C-alpha positions, -999 to +999 in steps of 0.1 A: +000+000+000+012+035-009+011+048+027+033+078+019+009+091-006-020+086+018-001+107+044+005+135+019-033+136+011-042+136+048-017+165+053-033+185+025-068+178+039-058+192+073-042+223+058-075+228+038-094+224+071-072+250+087-080+274+059-118+267+063-115+273+101-104+308+095-139+317+082-155+313+116-128+335+130-141+362+106-176+357+120-161+361+155-146+394+145-179+407+131-199+397+162-170+404+186-170+369+201-141+354+220-147+320+205-128+332+175-095+327+194-102+290+199-111+285+163-079+303+153-058+280+176-075+249+162-068+262+127-031+267+136-030+232+150-045+217+119-021+236+096+010+225+117-001+189+119-010+188+083+024+203+072+041+177+094+021+148+080+027+157+044+065+162+049+073+130+070+084+111+039+081+122+003+064+094-017+085+078-044+054+065-061+025+090-065+000+066-080-033+061-062-051+029-069-087+023-058-077+007-025-055+037-016-082+061-028-108+045-005-084+044+025-073+080+020-109+091+016-122+073+048-092+085+069-096+121+055-132+123+067-124+108+101-094+132+106-115+161+094-142+153+120-118+147+149-102+181+144-134+198+134-151+188+167-124+204+189-138+240+188-173+228+201-156+209+230-130+235+239-155+264+240-177+241+262-207+249+240-209+211+236-189+199+267-188+162+258-162+153+231-184+124+219-213+148+215-191+173+197-178+146+174-214+134+167-224+170+158-194+175+136-197+141+118-234+149+113-223+182+098-195+170+075-216+140+063-245+164+057-268+143+079-281+171+102-289+148+131-282+169+163-276+163+200-284+199+208-316+206+227-312+244+223-293+254+192-299+291+198-275+290+228-246+286+204-224+316+195-226+330+160-191+316+154-201+281+162-235+283+144-216+293+113-190+265+116-218+240+122-235+251+090-203+255+071-194+218+077-224+210+056-211+230+027-176+215+030-190+179+031-217+184+005-194+184-025-166+167-007-133+178+007-113+156-016-131+170-046-120+205-033-085+191-028-084+179-065-097+214-076-070+235-058-039+213-052-019+197-081-016+160-074+004+140-098+001+103-106-027+101-131-050+080-110-067+108-090-101+096-104-099+070-076-101+098-050-132+112-067-147+077-071-143+069-035-159+102-023-186+109-049-220+094-045-236+071-071-232+038-089-206+052-113-184+083-114-172+100-145-153+131-156-171+162-170-140+171-190-108+150-197-089+164-167-099+155-132-087+189-119-109+207-144-139+185-136-135+192-098-133+229-105-164+229-126-183+211-099-173+237-073-181+266-096-216+253-101-218+246-063-207+281-054-229+299-079-260+280-067-252+286-030-247+324-037-279+326-057-299+311-028-283+336-003-294+364-026-330+352-030-334+347+008-320+382+015-344+396-011-372+381+010-361+401+040-342+373+058-314+383+082-280+380+063-265+356+088-295+334+086-295+336+048-258+325+047-260+297+072-293+282+058-279+284+022-248+265+033-271+239+049-293+237+019-264+235-006-249+206+014-284+191+019-275+190+056-302+207+076-286+224+105-307+254+113-299+284+135-333+285+152-349+258+174-380+260+151-358+250+121-375+268+091-411+270+106-408+307+117-397+321+083-419+337+057-438+316+031-415+332+004-383+320+022-398+285+027-405+283-011-370+295-019-354+268+003-378+242-011-368+250-047-331+250-039-333+218-019-347+201-050-320+217-072-292+205-050-306+170-051-301+169-089-270+153-105-245+181-110-235+165-143-269+176-155-262+212-145-231+211-166-253+208-197-269+241-187-235+257-181-224+248-217-257+260-232-273+225-238-305+232-217-325+206-236-301+178-226-307+186-189-344+175-192-333+144-212-314+130-182-334+100-172-325+101-135-336+137-133-370+129-148-375+101-124-364+122-095-388+151-103-416+125-110-411+109-076-412+143-059-444+154-077-462+121-069-452+122-032-464+158-029-497+150-045-504+119-024-493+134+009-512+167+002-544+147-003-537+127+029-530+157+052-554+182+038-579+176+066-552+187+092-546+220+075-580+228+058-561+251+035-547+242+000-519+267+001-506+257+035-510+220+028-491+222-005-463+244+010-456+222+040-460+190+020-437+202-008-411+214+018-410+181+037-410+160+006-381+180-008-363+180+026-366+142+030-358+130-005-328+153-008-319+142+028-316+178+039-336+175+071-350+210+075-386+210+087-416+234+087-440+210+104-440+182+129-447+153+104-448+130+134-484+142+137-493+134+101-513+102+092-495+069+089-498+068+051-479+101+048-452+090+073-447+057+053-442+077+021-416+099+039-398+069+052-397+054+016-382+087+004-355+085+031-342+053+015-347+065-021-327+097-016-315+122-042-297+118-076-263+103-079-237+130-083-257+154-061-250+165-025-279+144-013-278+110+004-299+079+004-296+049-019-299+072-049-326+075-076-304+059-103-299+027-082-336+024-075-345+029-112-319+003-123-331-022-097-367-018-108-356-023-144-337-054-133-368-068-117-388-061-149-362-078-170-363-109-148-401-111-149-399-108-187-374-137-188-400-159-170-425-151-197-401-152-226-371-174-216-354-171-250-355-133-252-323-114-248-328-078-236-303-054-222-311-031-193-310+005-207-303+036-185-296+071-198-299+056-234-270+032-227-269-005-222-257-012-187-227-034-183-228-065-160-202-048-137-226-019-129-255-043-121-233-065-099-220-034-081-255-022-074-266-056-061-235-058-038-242-023-026-278-032-017-267-064+002-240-045+021-265-017+029-289-042+044-262-059+064-249-026+079-285-013+085-295-046+103-264-047+124-267-011+135-304-015+142-297-046+164-268-029+183-286+003+192-318-017+201-299-027+232-310+007+246-346-006+245-363+025+229-394+020+208-392+003+173-400+034+153-374+055+170-347+029+167-355+020+131-357+056+119-326+067+139-306+042+118-325+052+086-319+089+092-282+085+099-271+059+072-291+078+046-277+112+059-311+127+065-312+140+101-347+137+116-365+104+118-398+097+136-410+096+172-382+105+196-358+114+168-385+133+149-384+169+137-391+182+173-367+157+189-330+151+188-303+124+194-291+136+228-308+107+247-287+080+230-258+066+250-222+070+238-221+035+224-252+040+202-239+075+192-206+059+180-226+033+159-247+061+145-216+081+137-202+052+118-235+049+099-233+086+089-198+081+076-207+049+058-237+065+042-218+095+030-189+075+016-212+049-001-202+022+024-171+006+009-143+031+017-151+028+054-154-010+052-121-012+033-104+010+059-115-013+088-108-046+070-081-066+089-058-068+059-058-031+052-053-022+089-024-047+090-008-031+060-012+004+074+002-006+108+032-024+091+040+006+068+039+030+098+061+008+120+086+005+091+086+043+087+092+049+124+121+024+125+137+039+094+135+074+109+154+062+140 
């Protein structure tokens, strides 16, 4: 294993985190908060440790194969979270380090599950950092790394493949660096546009910035205890529209960027995604109309919650715990479906669901017509066997991890719905579940053991399962330990 190259990447990641930590310091200056000194110290620590890691031993081989890409990605996200949690703990705004880490991992993985019972007690500095972790994690820190730092070796696609969501990852343009830059340009433009629209609606600039960061990363950390419920109908609609937009495959937005608007609407996954949203809004609106007795209020709250759940953002304007069972079942189904591949959203992904449905249809057809030979088509292309096999393996792995996590946290003996949706909300990077972890609840009541399981679920869900599983496989851990022992002996 190319451990030297992995260390270089981890060093760069920490230096990038140090740069990101300077932004909360700016917020501290604006609002004259002492917390800024702590963020500045943590930023300095990240920069120094990152510089040390990337200079221990210069790699002779700069190639990154898929295994190294997965290990580097998983370790990057863990290291990012370990350091990112320090400001919350040192400022004592979240005194327990386990709770600080839970909040930080929830932020970076864009989950939005919180242990805070009163978010409004946090300083402006910490509220900003909390929302900013969503924006960093939404597109991915390694995609940012590829965009700004020249990495040689020619196999950097493996970093993007390990971090980017979906059954397959491709380049927008021939060079990975250029593809990463294009993704971040689209990401930044859309985030800025949402900020502008929210401020046009009279929203406080700080709220507009933090909520836009949370929407862009499809994370869901708010700055008020009421989440989005207390904002104007205009602002709610703006956030609804942008949640849906950030759940779209960014490759589709590239068509708009190059002037091929028609091709955007020809993307099969986007059509399915928008169709599922429309159907869910219609069905739930009919089901909950009797609660509201008003068409406008019904459609607004329904559209918001459907958009929030399918894109795995997690904001809320209503307590959907009080909705009829039919509506709650649809929302739970949307939790698992998730957004499009290549978006900032979580879940299994629309493309995988569509391909699995087409696979079932093909198998049923084979029973009726055993001699027929039909290829499964998706996005006007015949799918290779490798893609279908990868989706099947992903689904099996997802079920195993989900079942194991559900069994382990059930030891706390909470009710079935709370336990089931706590795992569903974390592994699908959604945030709120139902009952005790619903939109008016939080995750503070779980014990440390369960929180650690749920943290691993958040990381596994954001990294599409396999990078984290590869990192913790005995063979890889043995290789990493051996390489590091060999390095320490050679340094002596």
